[in-house]
Backbone and ligand atoms as CSV (ligand in chain L), in Angstrom:
chain,resi,resn,atom,element,x,y,z
A,1,MET,N,N,-4.161,4.824,18.528
A,1,MET,CA,C,-5.401,4.529,17.948
A,1,MET,C,C,-6.107,5.896,17.173
A,2,LEU,N,N,-6.723,5.677,16.211
A,2,LEU,CA,C,-7.421,6.867,15.617
A,2,LEU,C,C,-8.212,7.570,16.477
A,3,ASP,N,N,-7.898,8.857,16.790
A,3,ASP,CA,C,-8.790,9.869,17.445
A,3,ASP,C,C,-9.286,10.805,16.610
A,4,ARG,N,N,-8.146,11.665,15.994
A,4,ARG,CA,C,-8.546,12.636,15.007
A,4,ARG,C,C,-7.818,12.441,13.804
A,5,MET,N,N,-8.376,12.538,12.654
A,5,MET,CA,C,-7.799,12.505,11.425
A,5,MET,C,C,-6.850,13.663,11.332
A,6,TYR,N,N,-5.735,13.513,10.437
A,6,TYR,CA,C,-4.715,14.686,10.278
A,6,TYR,C,C,-5.416,15.947,9.820
A,7,LYS,N,N,-6.408,15.824,9.158
A,7,LYS,CA,C,-6.931,17.253,8.634
A,7,LYS,C,C,-7.857,17.770,9.603
A,8,GLU,N,N,-8.207,17.008,10.744
A,8,GLU,CA,C,-8.952,17.635,11.762
A,8,GLU,C,C,-8.118,18.528,12.788
A,9,TYR,N,N,-6.902,18.363,12.744
A,9,TYR,CA,C,-6.098,19.319,13.416
A,9,TYR,C,C,-5.925,20.669,12.871
A,10,PRO,N,N,-5.901,21.702,13.582
A,10,PRO,CA,C,-5.531,23.002,12.997
A,10,PRO,C,C,-4.135,22.987,12.292
A,11,ARG,N,N,-3.840,23.649,11.238
A,11,ARG,CA,C,-2.686,23.729,10.506
A,11,ARG,C,C,-1.557,23.817,11.529
A,12,GLY,N,N,-0.540,22.972,11.423
A,12,GLY,CA,C,0.658,23.101,12.289
A,12,GLY,C,C,0.500,22.426,13.605
A,13,GLU,N,N,-0.601,21.984,13.985
A,13,GLU,CA,C,-0.718,21.531,15.405
A,13,GLU,C,C,-0.939,19.946,15.476
A,14,ALA,N,N,-0.829,19.198,14.383
A,14,ALA,CA,C,-0.747,17.817,14.356
A,14,ALA,C,C,0.394,17.292,15.303
A,15,PRO,N,N,0.392,16.181,15.745
A,15,PRO,CA,C,1.580,15.449,16.396
A,15,PRO,C,C,2.707,15.261,15.459
A,16,PRO,N,N,3.997,15.535,15.812
A,16,PRO,CA,C,5.057,15.569,14.850
A,16,PRO,C,C,5.121,14.144,13.836
A,17,ALA,N,N,4.782,13.140,14.489
A,17,ALA,CA,C,4.723,11.890,13.672
A,17,ALA,C,C,3.692,11.848,12.511
A,18,LEU,N,N,2.540,12.566,12.945
A,18,LEU,CA,C,1.500,12.676,11.987
A,18,LEU,C,C,1.920,13.490,10.823
A,19,GLU,N,N,2.410,14.617,11.222
A,19,GLU,CA,C,2.830,15.640,10.364
A,19,GLU,C,C,4.040,15.112,9.461
A,20,ALA,N,N,4.847,14.304,9.854
A,20,ALA,CA,C,5.992,13.696,9.148
A,20,ALA,C,C,5.285,12.744,8.085
A,21,LEU,N,N,4.437,11.945,8.448
A,21,LEU,CA,C,3.901,11.127,7.647
A,21,LEU,C,C,3.048,11.741,6.489
A,22,ALA,N,N,2.214,12.717,6.944
A,22,ALA,CA,C,1.442,13.481,5.958
A,22,ALA,C,C,2.432,13.926,4.900
A,23,ALA,N,N,3.635,14.469,5.152
A,23,ALA,CA,C,4.459,15.046,4.254
A,23,ALA,C,C,5.053,14.111,3.303
A,24,LYS,N,N,5.200,12.727,3.879
A,24,LYS,CA,C,5.824,11.720,3.024
A,24,LYS,C,C,4.644,11.231,2.143
A,25,ILE,N,N,3.458,11.228,2.438
A,25,ILE,CA,C,2.403,10.749,1.805
A,25,ILE,C,C,2.279,11.578,0.597
A,26,ARG,N,N,2.134,13.033,0.930
A,26,ARG,CA,C,1.890,13.994,-0.054
A,26,ARG,C,C,3.089,14.013,-1.292
A,27,ARG,N,N,4.301,13.764,-0.801
A,27,ARG,CA,C,5.345,13.654,-1.842
A,27,ARG,C,C,5.419,12.399,-2.757
A,28,ALA,N,N,4.762,11.514,-2.419
A,28,ALA,CA,C,5.010,10.104,-2.999
A,28,ALA,C,C,4.220,10.220,-4.458
A,29,ASP,N,N,4.779,9.588,-5.372
A,29,ASP,CA,C,4.149,9.308,-6.641
A,29,ASP,C,C,3.254,8.138,-6.757
A,30,ALA,N,N,3.486,7.199,-5.808
A,30,ALA,CA,C,2.670,5.868,-5.734
A,30,ALA,C,C,2.897,5.385,-4.388
A,31,PHE,N,N,2.215,4.359,-4.341
A,31,PHE,CA,C,2.282,3.611,-3.041
A,31,PHE,C,C,2.269,1.996,-3.037
A,32,VAL,N,N,3.026,1.470,-2.266
A,32,VAL,CA,C,2.968,-0.157,-2.201
A,32,VAL,C,C,2.525,-0.429,-0.670
A,33,PHE,N,N,1.401,-1.036,-0.577
A,33,PHE,CA,C,0.877,-1.475,0.560
A,33,PHE,C,C,1.287,-2.937,1.000
A,34,VAL,N,N,2.233,-3.154,1.891
A,34,VAL,CA,C,2.779,-4.467,2.258
A,34,VAL,C,C,1.710,-4.897,3.220
A,35,ALA,N,N,0.840,-5.945,3.212
A,35,ALA,CA,C,-0.100,-6.097,3.878
A,35,ALA,C,C,-0.322,-7.597,4.522
A,36,GLY,N,N,-0.178,-7.916,5.728
A,36,GLY,CA,C,-0.460,-9.121,6.260
A,36,GLY,C,C,-1.928,-9.521,6.488
A,37,GLU,N,N,-2.226,-10.652,6.920
A,37,GLU,CA,C,-3.760,-10.964,7.017
A,37,GLU,C,C,-4.012,-11.467,8.385
A,38,TYR,N,N,-4.958,-10.779,9.052
A,38,TYR,CA,C,-5.502,-11.283,10.237
A,38,TYR,C,C,-6.750,-11.743,10.295
A,39,ASN,N,N,-7.171,-12.988,10.611
A,39,ASN,CA,C,-8.506,-13.445,10.693
A,39,ASN,C,C,-9.355,-13.131,9.275
A,40,TRP,N,N,-8.623,-13.451,8.115
A,40,TRP,CA,C,-9.008,-13.297,6.796
A,40,TRP,C,C,-9.361,-11.911,6.353
A,41,SER,N,N,-8.756,-11.030,7.096
A,41,SER,CA,C,-9.026,-9.622,6.832
A,41,SER,C,C,-7.785,-8.809,6.981
A,42,VAL,N,N,-7.997,-7.432,6.955
A,42,VAL,CA,C,-6.742,-6.533,7.073
A,42,VAL,C,C,-6.234,-6.535,8.645
A,43,GLN,N,N,-4.953,-6.163,8.534
A,43,GLN,CA,C,-4.367,-6.027,9.811
A,43,GLN,C,C,-4.874,-4.654,10.463
A,44,PRO,N,N,-5.395,-4.619,11.729
A,44,PRO,CA,C,-5.862,-3.372,12.141
A,44,PRO,C,C,-4.853,-2.215,12.373
A,45,GLY,N,N,-3.608,-2.521,12.606
A,45,GLY,CA,C,-2.589,-1.472,12.811
A,45,GLY,C,C,-2.413,-0.786,11.475
A,46,LEU,N,N,-2.286,-1.358,10.203
A,46,LEU,CA,C,-2.158,-0.600,9.072
A,46,LEU,C,C,-3.416,0.004,8.778
A,47,LYS,N,N,-4.502,-0.492,8.912
A,47,LYS,CA,C,-5.668,0.077,8.721
A,47,LYS,C,C,-5.898,1.350,9.427
A,48,ASN,N,N,-5.535,1.190,10.832
A,48,ASN,CA,C,-5.688,2.294,11.736
A,48,ASN,C,C,-4.825,3.552,11.157
A,49,LEU,N,N,-3.647,3.149,10.670
A,49,LEU,CA,C,-2.534,4.130,10.257
A,49,LEU,C,C,-3.236,4.896,9.010
A,50,THR,N,N,-3.622,4.082,8.011
A,50,THR,CA,C,-4.097,4.712,6.868
A,50,THR,C,C,-5.367,5.601,7.029
A,51,ASP,N,N,-6.214,5.175,7.963
A,51,ASP,CA,C,-7.452,6.038,8.150
A,51,ASP,C,C,-7.199,7.423,8.894
A,52,HIS,N,N,-5.991,7.643,9.239
A,52,HIS,CA,C,-5.629,9.123,9.808
A,52,HIS,C,C,-5.590,10.127,8.591
A,53,PHE,N,N,-5.522,9.590,7.338
A,53,PHE,CA,C,-5.507,10.372,6.095
A,53,PHE,C,C,-6.504,10.080,5.139
A,54,LEU,N,N,-6.905,11.033,4.317
A,54,LEU,CA,C,-7.718,10.809,3.281
A,54,LEU,C,C,-7.268,11.539,2.071
A,55,GLU,N,N,-7.480,12.941,1.812
A,55,GLU,CA,C,-7.041,13.536,0.634
A,55,GLU,C,C,-5.542,13.402,0.494
A,56,GLU,N,N,-4.784,13.274,1.434
A,56,GLU,CA,C,-3.264,13.102,1.396
A,56,GLU,C,C,-3.056,11.956,0.238
A,57,TRP,N,N,-3.917,11.024,0.140
A,57,TRP,CA,C,-3.616,9.715,-0.569
A,57,TRP,C,C,-4.080,9.825,-2.065
A,58,PHE,N,N,-4.945,11.011,-2.432
A,58,PHE,CA,C,-5.699,11.052,-3.709
A,58,PHE,C,C,-4.781,11.086,-4.739
A,59,TRP,N,N,-5.207,10.718,-6.022
A,59,TRP,CA,C,-4.775,10.900,-7.351
A,59,TRP,C,C,-3.417,10.250,-7.587
A,60,ARG,N,N,-3.125,9.069,-6.885
A,60,ARG,CA,C,-1.782,8.326,-7.174
A,60,ARG,C,C,-2.148,6.944,-7.134
A,61,PRO,N,N,-1.394,6.146,-7.996
A,61,PRO,CA,C,-1.701,4.633,-7.903
A,61,PRO,C,C,-1.052,3.885,-6.751
A,62,ALA,N,N,-1.683,2.679,-6.366
A,62,ALA,CA,C,-1.126,1.992,-5.183
A,62,ALA,C,C,-1.184,0.450,-5.694
A,63,ALA,N,N,-0.254,-0.117,-5.236
A,63,ALA,CA,C,-0.174,-1.706,-5.422
A,63,ALA,C,C,-0.094,-2.482,-4.083
A,64,ILE,N,N,-0.698,-3.519,-4.202
A,64,ILE,CA,C,-0.761,-4.446,-2.856
A,64,ILE,C,C,0.065,-5.589,-3.029
A,65,ALA,N,N,0.855,-5.827,-1.961
A,65,ALA,CA,C,1.783,-6.927,-1.864
A,65,ALA,C,C,1.216,-7.620,-0.461
A,66,SER,N,N,0.731,-8.708,-0.499
A,66,SER,CA,C,0.084,-9.379,0.630
A,66,SER,C,C,0.999,-10.646,1.072
A,67,TYR,N,N,0.818,-10.947,2.315
A,67,TYR,CA,C,1.696,-12.057,2.817
A,67,TYR,C,C,0.756,-12.653,4.148
A,68,SER,N,N,1.091,-13.943,4.274
A,68,SER,CA,C,0.610,-14.620,5.435
A,68,SER,C,C,1.333,-15.799,5.742
A,69,ALA,N,N,1.074,-16.458,6.952
A,69,ALA,CA,C,1.628,-17.829,7.299
A,69,ALA,C,C,0.967,-18.874,6.565
A,70,GLY,N,N,-0.187,-18.653,6.050
A,70,GLY,CA,C,-0.916,-19.744,5.495
A,70,GLY,C,C,-0.667,-19.830,4.000
A,71,ARG,N,N,-1.389,-20.744,3.362
A,71,ARG,CA,C,-1.147,-21.118,1.860
A,71,ARG,C,C,-1.897,-19.983,1.073
A,72,PHE,N,N,-2.713,-19.203,1.532
A,72,PHE,CA,C,-3.518,-18.326,0.757
A,72,PHE,C,C,-2.833,-16.874,0.681
A,73,ALA,N,N,-1.743,-16.845,1.352
A,73,ALA,CA,C,-0.814,-15.733,0.994
A,73,ALA,C,C,-1.265,-14.135,1.434
A,74,GLY,N,N,-2.353,-14.256,2.268
A,74,GLY,CA,C,-2.987,-12.902,2.456
A,74,GLY,C,C,-3.921,-12.446,1.414
A,75,ALA,N,N,-4.396,-13.450,0.619
A,75,ALA,CA,C,-5.025,-12.768,-0.560
A,75,ALA,C,C,-6.369,-12.328,-0.030
A,76,ARG,N,N,-7.008,-12.818,1.047
A,76,ARG,CA,C,-8.242,-12.349,1.566
A,76,ARG,C,C,-8.152,-10.894,2.060
A,77,ALA,N,N,-6.900,-10.488,2.645
A,77,ALA,CA,C,-6.714,-9.250,3.093
A,77,ALA,C,C,-6.405,-8.376,1.755
A,78,GLY,N,N,-5.825,-8.937,0.891
A,78,GLY,CA,C,-5.404,-8.151,-0.334
A,78,GLY,C,C,-6.738,-7.643,-1.082
A,79,LEU,N,N,-7.795,-8.620,-1.067
A,79,LEU,CA,C,-8.906,-8.293,-1.672
A,79,LEU,C,C,-9.755,-7.248,-0.933
A,80,ALA,N,N,-9.659,-7.194,0.433
A,80,ALA,CA,C,-10.215,-6.159,1.274
A,80,ALA,C,C,-9.658,-4.862,1.031
A,81,TRP,N,N,-8.259,-5.047,0.995
A,81,TRP,CA,C,-7.519,-3.618,0.703
A,81,TRP,C,C,-7.901,-2.828,-0.620
A,82,HIS,N,N,-8.025,-3.643,-1.627
A,82,HIS,CA,C,-8.406,-3.170,-3.036
A,82,HIS,C,C,-9.675,-2.164,-2.789
A,83,GLY,N,N,-10.595,-2.639,-2.125
A,83,GLY,CA,C,-11.815,-1.580,-2.025
A,83,GLY,C,C,-11.490,-0.435,-1.143
A,84,ILE,N,N,-10.675,-0.779,-0.027
A,84,ILE,CA,C,-10.330,0.371,0.981
A,84,ILE,C,C,-9.531,1.358,0.273
A,85,LEU,N,N,-8.605,1.030,-0.510
A,85,LEU,CA,C,-7.554,1.822,-1.199
A,85,LEU,C,C,-8.418,2.598,-2.294
A,86,SER,N,N,-9.305,2.216,-2.805
A,86,SER,CA,C,-10.107,2.798,-3.952
A,86,SER,C,C,-10.909,3.851,-3.235
A,87,GLU,N,N,-11.536,3.476,-2.046
A,87,GLU,CA,C,-12.388,4.467,-1.371
A,87,GLU,C,C,-11.554,5.658,-0.933
A,88,MET,N,N,-10.034,5.406,-0.696
A,88,MET,CA,C,-9.239,6.502,-0.196
A,88,MET,C,C,-8.674,7.288,-1.355
A,89,GLY,N,N,-9.175,7.107,-2.591
A,89,GLY,CA,C,-8.746,7.901,-3.757
A,89,GLY,C,C,-7.728,7.487,-4.447
A,90,MET,N,N,-7.082,6.117,-4.141
A,90,MET,CA,C,-5.927,5.649,-4.994
A,90,MET,C,C,-6.637,4.950,-6.101
A,91,VAL,N,N,-5.638,4.599,-7.112
A,91,VAL,CA,C,-6.055,3.860,-8.346
A,91,VAL,C,C,-5.201,2.457,-8.116
A,92,VAL,N,N,-5.865,1.359,-7.696
A,92,VAL,CA,C,-5.032,0.148,-7.346
A,92,VAL,C,C,-4.759,-0.534,-8.703
A,93,VAL,N,N,-3.435,-0.715,-8.907
A,93,VAL,CA,C,-3.082,-1.535,-10.230
A,93,VAL,C,C,-3.497,-3.028,-10.182
A,94,SER,N,N,-3.580,-3.471,-11.257
A,94,SER,CA,C,-4.174,-4.804,-11.469
A,94,SER,C,C,-3.350,-5.890,-10.942
A,95,THR,N,N,-1.982,-5.861,-11.069
A,95,THR,CA,C,-1.023,-6.836,-10.619
A,95,THR,C,C,-0.833,-6.840,-9.067
A,96,SER,N,N,-0.930,-7.859,-8.469
A,96,SER,CA,C,-0.627,-7.868,-6.948
A,96,SER,C,C,0.534,-8.857,-6.743
A,97,LEU,N,N,1.128,-8.908,-5.457
A,97,LEU,CA,C,2.114,-9.789,-5.105
A,97,LEU,C,C,1.339,-10.575,-3.870
A,98,ALA,N,N,1.627,-11.990,-3.836
A,98,ALA,CA,C,0.962,-12.536,-2.714
A,98,ALA,C,C,1.890,-13.665,-2.273
A,99,VAL,N,N,2.539,-13.497,-1.003
A,99,VAL,CA,C,3.608,-14.587,-0.580
A,99,VAL,C,C,3.044,-15.323,0.752
A,100,GLY,N,N,2.845,-16.607,0.366
A,100,GLY,CA,C,2.434,-17.472,1.489
A,100,GLY,C,C,3.633,-18.132,2.171
A,101,ALA,N,N,3.200,-18.816,3.277
A,101,ALA,CA,C,4.331,-19.393,4.172
A,101,ALA,C,C,5.409,-18.439,4.342
A,102,VAL,N,N,4.946,-17.096,4.676
A,102,VAL,CA,C,6.006,-16.102,4.664
A,102,VAL,C,C,7.283,-16.250,5.712
A,103,ALA,N,N,7.024,-17.268,6.620
A,103,ALA,CA,C,8.167,-17.491,7.665
A,103,ALA,C,C,9.303,-18.192,6.765
A,104,HIS,N,N,8.847,-18.875,5.636
A,104,HIS,CA,C,10.018,-19.561,4.874
A,104,HIS,C,C,10.422,-19.051,3.559
A,105,ALA,N,N,9.707,-17.812,3.449
A,105,ALA,CA,C,10.076,-17.344,2.021
A,105,ALA,C,C,11.306,-16.227,2.035
A,106,PHE,N,N,11.842,-16.143,3.036
A,106,PHE,CA,C,13.153,-15.276,3.116
A,106,PHE,C,C,14.097,-15.880,4.078
A,107,ASP,N,N,15.416,-15.660,3.637
A,107,ASP,CA,C,16.392,-16.069,4.672
A,107,ASP,C,C,16.774,-15.082,5.667
A,108,ALA,N,N,17.792,-15.515,6.541
A,108,ALA,CA,C,18.102,-14.540,7.703
A,108,ALA,C,C,18.388,-13.101,7.296
A,109,ASP,N,N,18.959,-13.052,5.993
A,109,ASP,CA,C,19.397,-11.734,5.368
A,109,ASP,C,C,18.319,-10.975,4.725
A,110,GLY,N,N,17.047,-11.621,4.732
A,110,GLY,CA,C,15.926,-11.080,4.024
A,110,GLY,C,C,16.002,-11.247,2.513
A,111,ASP,N,N,16.830,-12.182,2.148
A,111,ASP,CA,C,16.717,-12.343,0.716
A,111,ASP,C,C,15.684,-13.632,0.403
A,112,PRO,N,N,15.155,-13.575,-0.819
A,112,PRO,CA,C,14.075,-14.640,-0.966
A,112,PRO,C,C,14.655,-15.970,-1.005
A,113,SER,N,N,13.940,-16.839,-0.401
A,113,SER,CA,C,14.414,-18.287,-0.213
A,113,SER,C,C,13.331,-19.232,-0.500
A,114,GLY,N,N,13.654,-20.470,-0.822
A,114,GLY,CA,C,12.722,-21.612,-0.907
A,114,GLY,C,C,11.763,-21.354,-2.110
A,115,ASP,N,N,10.724,-22.181,-2.035
A,115,ASP,CA,C,9.689,-22.116,-3.244
A,115,ASP,C,C,9.055,-20.805,-3.065
A,116,GLY,N,N,8.530,-20.379,-1.983
A,116,GLY,CA,C,7.897,-18.938,-1.838
A,116,GLY,C,C,8.740,-17.749,-2.374
A,117,GLY,N,N,10.136,-17.817,-2.024
A,117,GLY,CA,C,10.930,-16.807,-2.418
A,117,GLY,C,C,11.041,-16.878,-3.990
A,118,ALA,N,N,11.277,-18.118,-4.525
A,118,ALA,CA,C,11.276,-18.121,-6.075
A,118,ALA,C,C,10.212,-17.643,-6.701
A,119,ALA,N,N,9.011,-17.857,-6.017
A,119,ALA,CA,C,7.537,-17.482,-6.821
A,119,ALA,C,C,7.681,-15.877,-6.732
A,120,LEU,N,N,8.210,-15.357,-5.549
A,120,LEU,CA,C,8.256,-13.842,-5.381
A,120,LEU,C,C,9.246,-13.292,-6.539
A,121,VAL,N,N,10.313,-13.902,-6.616
A,121,VAL,CA,C,11.333,-13.387,-7.608
A,121,VAL,C,C,10.707,-13.387,-9.052
A,122,ARG,N,N,9.854,-14.459,-9.345
A,122,ARG,CA,C,9.357,-14.553,-10.635
A,122,ARG,C,C,8.318,-13.521,-10.879
A,123,ALA,N,N,7.431,-13.239,-9.780
A,123,ALA,CA,C,6.266,-12.451,-9.942
A,123,ALA,C,C,6.598,-10.814,-9.833
A,124,PHE,N,N,7.707,-10.623,-9.450
A,124,PHE,CA,C,8.018,-9.224,-8.877
A,124,PHE,C,C,8.251,-8.230,-10.125
A,125,PRO,N,N,8.834,-8.841,-11.328
A,125,PRO,CA,C,9.059,-7.652,-12.294
A,125,PRO,C,C,7.745,-7.171,-12.859
A,126,ARG,N,N,6.868,-8.258,-13.052
A,126,ARG,CA,C,5.532,-7.660,-13.659
A,126,ARG,C,C,4.852,-6.526,-12.682
A,127,PHE,N,N,4.867,-7.094,-11.348
A,127,PHE,CA,C,4.454,-6.099,-10.246
A,127,PHE,C,C,4.949,-4.854,-10.345
A,128,ALA,N,N,6.257,-4.653,-10.368
A,128,ALA,CA,C,7.048,-3.434,-10.480
A,128,ALA,C,C,6.732,-2.557,-11.611
A,129,ASP,N,N,6.732,-3.407,-12.860
A,129,ASP,CA,C,6.467,-2.635,-14.259
A,129,ASP,C,C,5.116,-2.133,-14.331
A,130,ASP,N,N,4.141,-2.792,-13.734
A,130,ASP,CA,C,2.693,-2.506,-13.743
A,130,ASP,C,C,2.623,-1.160,-13.066
A,131,LEU,N,N,3.094,-1.106,-11.576
A,131,LEU,CA,C,2.999,0.120,-10.777
A,131,LEU,C,C,3.793,1.316,-11.393
A,132,ALA,N,N,5.055,0.989,-11.961
A,132,ALA,CA,C,5.714,2.057,-12.726
A,132,ALA,C,C,5.069,2.641,-13.777
A,133,TRP,N,N,4.426,1.823,-14.601
A,133,TRP,CA,C,3.699,2.472,-15.690
A,133,TRP,C,C,2.556,3.308,-15.297
A,134,TRP,N,N,1.818,3.026,-14.426
A,134,TRP,CA,C,0.829,3.877,-13.686
A,134,TRP,C,C,1.222,5.050,-13.045
A,135,THR,N,N,2.301,4.763,-12.470
A,135,THR,CA,C,2.976,6.071,-11.791
A,135,THR,C,C,3.405,7.108,-12.778
A,136,ASP,N,N,3.928,6.760,-13.767
A,136,ASP,CA,C,4.224,7.668,-14.845
A,136,ASP,C,C,3.102,8.308,-15.366
A,137,ALA,N,N,1.994,7.430,-15.732
A,137,ALA,CA,C,0.808,8.111,-16.231
A,137,ALA,C,C,0.099,9.064,-15.396
A,138,ALA,N,N,0.132,8.713,-14.124
A,138,ALA,CA,C,-0.436,9.666,-13.139
A,138,ALA,C,C,0.309,10.930,-12.960
A,139,ARG,N,N,1.782,10.929,-12.869
A,139,ARG,CA,C,2.476,11.976,-12.731
A,139,ARG,C,C,2.188,12.893,-14.027
A,140,HIS,N,N,2.240,12.310,-15.158
A,140,HIS,CA,C,2.056,13.172,-16.383
A,140,HIS,C,C,0.739,13.832,-16.269
A,141,GLN,N,N,-0.300,13.194,-15.975
A,141,GLN,CA,C,-1.669,13.720,-16.067
A,141,GLN,C,C,-1.785,14.727,-14.760
A,142,ARG,N,N,-1.204,14.607,-13.683
A,142,ARG,CA,C,-1.119,15.671,-12.688
A,142,ARG,C,C,-0.386,16.984,-13.280
A,143,ASP,N,N,0.606,16.705,-14.031
A,143,ASP,CA,C,1.311,17.887,-14.611
A,143,ASP,C,C,0.607,18.567,-15.704
A,144,ARG,N,N,-0.215,17.867,-16.325
A,144,ARG,CA,C,-1.009,18.498,-17.485
A,144,ARG,C,C,-2.204,19.260,-17.025
A,145,SER,N,N,-2.843,18.699,-15.968
A,145,SER,CA,C,-4.211,19.167,-15.581
A,145,SER,C,C,-4.357,19.030,-13.866
A,146,ASP,N,N,-4.813,19.989,-13.277
A,146,ASP,CA,C,-5.022,19.923,-11.906
A,146,ASP,C,C,-6.167,18.837,-11.591
A,147,PRO,N,N,-6.031,18.021,-10.561
A,147,PRO,CA,C,-7.251,17.138,-10.168
A,147,PRO,C,C,-8.335,17.964,-10.143
A,148,PRO,N,N,-9.610,17.289,-10.398
A,148,PRO,CA,C,-10.870,18.050,-10.523
A,148,PRO,C,C,-11.291,18.491,-9.134
A,149,TYR,N,N,-11.081,17.752,-8.077
A,149,TYR,CA,C,-11.513,18.225,-6.787
A,149,TYR,C,C,-10.363,17.869,-5.724
L,1,FMN,C1,C,-4.343,-12.117,15.149
L,1,FMN,C2,C,-4.002,-12.978,13.937
L,1,FMN,C3,C,-4.691,-13.448,12.984
L,1,FMN,C4,C,-4.150,-14.204,11.818
L,1,FMN,N1,N,-5.054,-14.472,11.003
L,1,FMN,C5,C,-4.505,-15.240,9.862
L,1,FMN,C6,C,-5.278,-15.577,8.705
L,1,FMN,O1,O,-6.495,-15.453,8.611
L,1,FMN,N2,N,-4.795,-16.094,7.679
L,1,FMN,C7,C,-3.343,-16.511,7.715
L,1,FMN,O2,O,-2.985,-17.083,6.699
L,1,FMN,N3,N,-2.659,-16.173,8.611
L,1,FMN,C8,C,-3.200,-15.563,9.712
L,1,FMN,N4,N,-2.284,-15.210,10.742
L,1,FMN,C9,C,-0.783,-15.557,10.616
L,1,FMN,C10,C,-0.197,-14.408,10.088
L,1,FMN,O3,O,-0.177,-14.539,8.743
L,1,FMN,C11,C,1.412,-14.437,10.354
L,1,FMN,O4,O,1.413,-14.583,11.857
L,1,FMN,C12,C,2.023,-13.267,9.818
L,1,FMN,O5,O,3.397,-13.499,10.105
L,1,FMN,C13,C,1.618,-12.146,10.435
L,1,FMN,O6,O,2.323,-10.996,9.999
L,1,FMN,P1,P,3.070,-9.907,11.045
L,1,FMN,O7,O,4.071,-10.770,11.478
L,1,FMN,O8,O,3.293,-8.807,10.098
L,1,FMN,O9,O,1.970,-9.710,12.096
L,1,FMN,C14,C,-2.843,-14.545,11.858
L,1,FMN,C15,C,-2.025,-14.009,12.842
L,1,FMN,C16,C,-2.539,-13.271,13.911
L,1,FMN,C17,C,-1.644,-12.699,14.940
C-alpha cells in the first residue's frame, strides 16, 4: 500500500521494485491501462500502483482498455480513469476499448472468443492506430522542445 511516493525517497534509496517500475515508466512513449471495474469504479490495486508516481507519467499519451464481468464492460471505471490519468499528466486518447462478459471473451489460450472476442477484434485496430498516432506526435514534440515544466 502507498506509504511514500517514489519521488519522496532519497535518490537511489527506493525499494528495487519501485525503482524498476520508475525506469520502465520513464522509458515508455505511451501507456495502455488495462482496467477492471470494482463497484462501479477503479480497481484499488491499480490505482494504488499508479499513485506511487507522478512526474514519471508526464508528457505521454495513454489509452484505456476496460473490462468487467458485466454488460457495461468496465465503462464506469474507464470513465473514472480518464480524469485520473489526465490529472497525472497524461493525454488520454479518444478511443477506448471495453470488453464485457470478460470471462467469455477469451479462450484458454488467451485468444479472443465468442461475441465479446469478435467485438474486441473489430475495435482493436482503431484503438491501436489512435494511440500510435498520438505517441508519434508526442515523441516528435518532446524531441523538438523540452516540456515547459
Ligand atoms: C470487489 C469487486 C467488485 C466488482 N464490481 C463490479 C462492478 O461494479 N461492475 C462489474 O461489471 N463487475 C464487477 N465485478 C466483477 C469483475 O468485473 C470481475 O470479477 C472481473 O473479472 C474482475 O477483474 P479481475 O479478475 O482483474 O479482478 C466486481 C468484482 C469484485 C471482486
